[in-house]
N, C-alpha and C positions, 0 to 999 in steps of 0.2 A: 293382208293382215300380217303383222310381225309375229315373231316367236313369243308365245305366252311366257310371262315372266313373274316370278314370285320374289318379292323384296323382303329380306330379313333384316330385323333390327338386332342389336346385341342381345344375346341370350335366347333368341327365338330359334325355332327349328322347323324343318319341312321334310316330308318324305321324298325320296327320289323316284318313287314309282317303280314300274317294271322296266328295267333296263339291264342289259348284260355288260354295258360299258359306260362308264361315267367319265366325263372330261372336266377337270377343274382348272380354270385359268386364273392366274394372279397377275394383275396389271397395275401400272402406276403411271402417272403423267410426268412427275418430276421428283427427284430425290437428291440429297447432298452426296450420296455415294450409291454404288450398285447394291441391289438387294440380292442376298444369297437366299434363295427360296428352297424349302425342304419339306419332306413328308416323313413323319415318324409313324411306322406301322407298329402299334403296341398291342399287347395282350390284355387280359382282364386285370392284371396287376399294374397297368399303366406304363409298362416298360417294354422296350423292344426285345424280342427273343434273342437277338444278337445285333451287332452293329451293321450287319448286312441289310437290316430292315430300316436303316436311315437312308432315305433316297434324296439325293441332291445332284448338282451338276457333275461332281467327280465320282459319283456312284449312281448311275442313272436308271438302274433297273433292279427291282427286288429279286430275291433268289429264284422264284418261280416265274418271274415276269408279270406278276399280277398288277404291279404299279410301275409306270414308266415316266421318267422325267423328260420334258422337251423344252428347249429354249426356242421360243418362236419370234423373238424380237429383242431390241435393246432394253425394253421395259415390259416384256411379256414372258411368262413362264407357264407351262401347262403340265398337269399330271393326268395320265390316262390310267384309269383303274378298271380292271376286269372284275366287276363286283360279284359276279356269280361264281368266281373261282377263289375268292378269299376264304381261307380255311377258318371257320368260326372257332375251332379249338385252339388256333394259334393267334389269329388277329381279331381283336375286338373293335379296333378303332384306327382310323387313319387321321393324323393330325397335320394340318397344313400351316406352315409358319414361314417367317423370313427374318433375316438379320441384316442390318446395315453393315456393309463391308467398308467401313471408313468412319469418318467423323459424322456428327449429327445424330438425331433421334427421329422417331416416327412422327414427332410433331413437325418435322421439316419435310415430310413426304406428302405430296399432294396427289389427289385423284386415285388413291389406292382402293382397289376393288377386287372382289373374288366372284367369279361367275362359274357356276356349275351347269354343264349342259346335260340334261337328263333326257329320257325318252319322250317326255311330254312337254318340255319347255326348259327355261332357264331359271336358276335360283341365284339371285344377286345379293351380295352383302358389300356395302360401302363403308370404309373406315372414315367416319366423319368427326370423331372426337380425337383431338391431338393427344398423343401419349409420349411421355418423356423417356421412354425406354428405347434401347437399341434393337431389341428383338420383340416380335409380336406373333402370337398365335392367332391366325385368322379364323379358321373353321375346322370342324371335326366331322368326319363321316363315321357314324357309329351304328351299332346294332340295337334295334328296339324290337319289342314283341311284335309290332305291326310291320317290321321290315327295316331296311336301312334308311337312316335319316341324316340330314346335314344340320349342324348347329353352328350359328354365328357366335364366335367366342370373343374376339377383340381384346385379348389379355396380353399385357406387356411383360417382359422379363428384363430386369436390370443386368448389365454386365455382358451383353452380347451372346454369342453362340454357346459358350461353355456352360453357363447355368441353364440355358434353354435345353441343350442336348442332354445334360446330366439329369434333368428333371424327368426325361423319358428313358433313362438307362443307357445312353450312349456315352462311351468314354472319349473325352476330347483331351488331347495332350496340350499342355501349356506351351506358350510361345517359347522358342529357344532363348536361353539366357546367354548374352554375349560372354565369351570366355576372356578373362583378363589377359593382358599381354604376358608373354614368357611362361604361360602355363602349358605343359606338354599336352598335345592333342592325341587322341587315340588314332592309330593308323586306319586308313580306309578299309572297309569290308570287315572290321571287327564288330562284335555285337554292340559295343557302345556306339560306334559310328552308325550302325544300321538302325538305331532306335529313334532317330529323328522323325519328325512328323511327315506324313505322306505329302508328296509333291503335287503341284498342280492346283492347289486350293488357295484362293485369295483370303479366305478366312481359315481359322484353325480347322484342320481336317480330322476326321475320326481316327481313332487308333485302330490297330489291327483288329479284325472281328473277334469279339469276345466269344467264349464258349457259350453254347445255348444256355438259356436260363435254367433248364433242368439240371445242368452240370455245375452250376455255380452254387456256392454256399447259400443257405436260406437267408433272405434279408431280415435283419432284426425287426421286431415289431415296433412300429412307430406309435406316436401319440393317438392318431385316429384309429389305428388297428386295435389298440387296447380299449378305446371307447366303444368301438363296434361290438366287441365281445359283450360289453355291459348292455348295449342296446339289445343284442340278441337274447340275453337273459330276460329282459323285460318283455320282449315279444313272446318268448316261450311262456312266461307267466300269464300273458293275456290270450294265449292260444291262437296267436296270429303270426307264428314264426315264419311262415312261408308267404305272408301277404306282401304284395308289391304295391308301391304308391309313388306318385310324383311328389317330391318334397320341396318346399320352398320356405325361406325364412325372411321375415320383414323386421327391420330394426327402426325404432323411433330415433330420429336424428334431430329432434327439437333442442332448443337451448338448454333445457333442464337436464339433458343427457350428457352434457359436456364432460363432467368428471368421470362418468362411466366409460367414455371413449378414452380419456387421458390415462386412466388407470389400467386400461387393457381389458376391462370387464366385457366389453362388446366383442372383442376378438375371442376371448375365452368362450363366450356364449356361442359365437359362430362355430368354433371348433366342435363344441359338444353337439350342436345340431347337425353339423356336417356328417358326424358319425351316424346319425339317424338316416340321412340320405344315402350314405355309402352302404348301409345295411339294407335299406328298403327299396331304393329306387333301382329299377332294372338297368339303367344306364349309368348309375352312380354319380349323376350330375345334379347339383343342387342350384336352384334359381334363387336369386337374392334381390331384395329391394331395400332402399333406404327412403325415409320420408320425414318431412317436417311440414312446412306450409305447402311445399311442392314435393314431388316424389321422383325417384330415380330407379330405373332398372339397372342393376349392377351386372357385371359379367358373371355368368354362371361358372361354377367351380366344381372340381373333383377333389377327392381326398389327397391327391398328389400335389395340389396347388394351394394349400391352406395357409402356409406361413406368411405372416404379416399381411393377410388379405385385407383386413379392415383399414390398416394404415395406408396401404397402396390405393385402395378403392375410394374410401370416404373416411378420412381420419377423424372427422367429428365436426360439430358446430363451430363456426367462427364468424367474424365480421364479414368475411368474404364468402361465406357459405352460399352456394347456389340454390340450396333448398329452403332457406329462410330459417326462422326460429320457432314458428308456431306448431300447432298440431292439426293435421288435416287427414284423418284416417280414411274418409270416403274416397279421396283422390287415388290413394294407393290400392284400396280394396277394389275400386272399379277397374283399375288396370290389371289386377290379378284375375278378375273374372273375365276380362276381355282376352287375356292371354290363353287361359285354359278352356274357354268355351267357344271363342271365335277363331283365334289364331291357331290353336293347337287342340281342337276338340278331341275328346277320348272318353267314351262312355263305358269303357271296359277297365280303365285304370283309375283308382281314386286319387284325388289330389289332397295332400295334407299340408296345410299352411300353419306355420308357427310364427306368431306375431308378438314381438316384444315391445312393451311400452312402459314408460314410467309415470303414466297418468296424464292429467290435464285434458281429459277426454270430454268434449262438450258437444260434439256433433251427434247427440243421441238419436234424433229423428232420422238422420241420413244413414247412420250405421244400422239402426233397426230396420229401416226400409230395405237396405241392401241384403241383410241377412235373411229377411223374410222373402224377398223377391227371388233370391237365388238358392233357396233351400231345396229346390228341385234339381240342382246341379250336383254332380259327384265331387263336391269340394267341402272339406271339413276345416273349420277355423279353430285353432287352438291358441287362445290369447294368454299371454304370460305377463303379469304385472310385476314391475320392479320397484321395490320399496313400498312405503306407505303413502299413498297419494289418492287423488280423485280419479277413479277408473270409470265413473259414470255408468253408462248402459252395460258395460262388460260385467259388472257385478250383479246384474239382473238377467243374465242370459237364460237361466233356467225358467224364468217367468215370461220370456218373450213369446207372445202368442202370434198365431197366424202362419206358422211355418208347417210345411208338410212333414218335415222331420226336424229334430233338434240337431242343427248343423254346427254348433259351436260350444266351446267350453272355455272356462277362465279360472285361473288361480294366480295368486300373488305370492311373491317371495320377498322377504325383508332384505335378504342379501344373497344374490345369486351365487357368489363365490363360496358361500358357506354351506350350500346345499350339495350333498354328495351326488355323484353321477347316477348311482342306483335310484336314489329318491327322485331326481329330476326326470329320469326316463320313465319311471313308474307313473309319475303324475302326468307327464306329457301324453302317455298312452292310456289314460284312465277311461275316457269316454269314446275314443276312436273305435275300438272293437264293436261297441254297441251300435254306433252310427253305421259301421260297415254292414252289419246284419240288417239294419232297417232299410238302408238304401237299396240293398239287393232284394229284399222282400218286396219293395215297392217298384222295382224295375228301373230305378234311377241309375243304378250301376248294373251293367249287364253281366 
């Protein structure tokens, strides 16, 4: 018999089990240029403690040797991670990525795969959807209440190494600008001459190691940081300030939503919900779905990757849309249940689903059946209606009989952009606390 193998799809995760050493291989069959493969060792703030924690071919070992880079072939790279020695106070996550060192994008790379060798078998993630970016985040090793897990990410970055590295706090110097003729040059060994980029790298190499994060000035609060504070206030009001939950958002992508995508309303809604995940989810990662006639699991995201997420991932309905133009809520609801009860079961952590739709809901029987059938699962559905439309069964959720617990809530907003953050978060968290108490009382949530 061969080695047991777990296959991950984009956004899915798997525990690594009991192992002192994890080996992560990145392999590819063909590419228009070499792949510069790297590992970012980041803290809770999503940034490296210093540039020393950016591991790649020109810096092949982390400061304490907990992560080691190995080139094992012309199209094979491996990282060896001593998982039991990673300092949880310093490193919250290891992010595995690559940048094309030359022309082309990852749409031109074939046979790209990531294989993690654990104590109990292999975890495989294959990049099957072409991406037009030059850099790609493959997978993350992160801490979870139940232990270390691997998550398949599959998220691209435009612009190559520099924006990718800077997203994780690594300073990358720009390419040298050619000096015009007849301009005096600084003599060798002067500070100006010594400030050029590090040698030996075919891509832009990291600058000299920055001072530890604790010695740097505090980073200004960003948009998601400010929203998180407002989420925290609402959680305090509901007496669930310390409650943790897996958070996911689902966006209607049917034809009637076209203007909301074009105006940026969906992106703004995404950012406001991302703050809920960043505040409540113990790994800070939010899962995302889009649906119309068909559904799509989108790449999961953290608060450090939110900019232009919707435009990059699913810019909205169009004649070429692969999701169609209709409404099929059951297909995405079934996939959500599958992910959180079969692929990633967890009876100790609640799952909080925020589901945006602008109406046109006609699958009353199927939606009702799904909510009734899965009321014994630790999943809460918060439906949010956009505008004044036909919301069908969602408007009668309080009267839906046959459920062991009331596992869903609904409210409609005439204009999402005109609702304050405080009001939105208060309404989103209106029935969730009561549901938590009931599922715990019934033993659905341990």
